[in-house]
C-alpha positions, 0 to 999 in steps of 0.5 A: 690092088682091089681087095680080092673078096670085093665085087669088081664093079664098074668103078675099077680102073685098069690100073687098080684092077687085078691082073690075070695070073695066066695071061696078064690081062687086067680083069675089069667087070668080068663075070667069068673072073675067078680067084683062088686062095691058098696058104703058103709059108703061113701067109694067105696068097691069091691069084686072079684069072680071067676065066676057068680056061686061064685058071686051068692053064696056070695050074693044069687042074 
């Protein structure tokens, strides 16, 4: 998995790319890519999304 704080450049393969939490598609060099982070049970969690639409579909906000 690619570090969620790093740039997703052209050298990221489909196997290494994060997957959209809403639709499951790999996110490769997508300028609409969104990441949200939160703390749950004392651990940092993150979720990747293709775009704002997928993010809204995931949590409804």
